[in-house]
C-alpha positions, 0 to 999 in steps of 0.5 A: 499499499502506497503513502496516497492510499494510506492517506485516503484512508486515514481521511475517511476514517476522520471524515466519518469518525468525526460525525459520531465523536461530536454526537457523543459529547452533545449527548454527554452535554445535554445529560449533564444539564439534565442532571444539573436540573435535578440537583437544583431540585435538591436541598443543601443536604440531600445528595442523589442516589440512583440517576437516569435519563432518557430523551429530555427527561431526568429522574433520581432518587435520594441518598439521604432522604426518601425522595423522588425528583424528576425533570422534563422539558420539551417544546412546549412545557417544563415539568419538575416534580419532588416527591416525598416518598414518605408520603406515598402508599403506592405507584404505579404505570398509567397508560391511556391508549387508543385502538386503531383500525385492525385492533392495533393498540397505540399509547397516547400518554404514560404516566408514573402515579403516586398514591397519597397516604392522606386519602383526601389528597388527589394522586400526584402524577407524572407524564413521562410520554405523550404522543402528541408532543414526544412523538414515537416512544423510545424506551419511556415505557420500560423506563417508567416500570423500572422506576416505579418497581424501584419506587415501590421497593423503597416503599416497602422499606 
C-alpha cells in the first residue's frame, strides 16, 4: 500500500468518525444539563442516589431522604416534580391507549402515578410520554416501569 492510499484511508476514517464524536459529546453535555436540573431541585443536605436520563427527562432518588426528583423539558413546557416517598402508599404506571383499525393499540400517554397516604389528597402524576409532544416511543414505557418498581421497593422499606 502506498502513501497516497494510506492518506485517503486515514482521511475517510476521520471524516466518518467526526460526526459520531460530535454526537457523543453533545449527548454527554445534554445528560449533564439534565442532571444539573435535578440537582437544582434538591436541598443542600440531599444527595442524588440512583439517576437515569432518557431523551429530555431525568429522574433520581435521593440518598439521604426518601425523595424522588423528576425533570422533563419539551418544546411546550418544563415539568419539575419533587415527591416525598414517605407520604406515598404505592405507585403505578398508567397508560392511556387507543385502538386503531385492525385492533392495533397505540399508547398516547404514559404517566407514573403516586397514591398519597392522605386519602383527601389527589394522586401525584408524572407524565413520562405524550404522543402529541414526544412523537414515537423510545423506551419511555420501560423507563417508567423500571422506576415504579424501584420506588415500590423503596416504599416497602
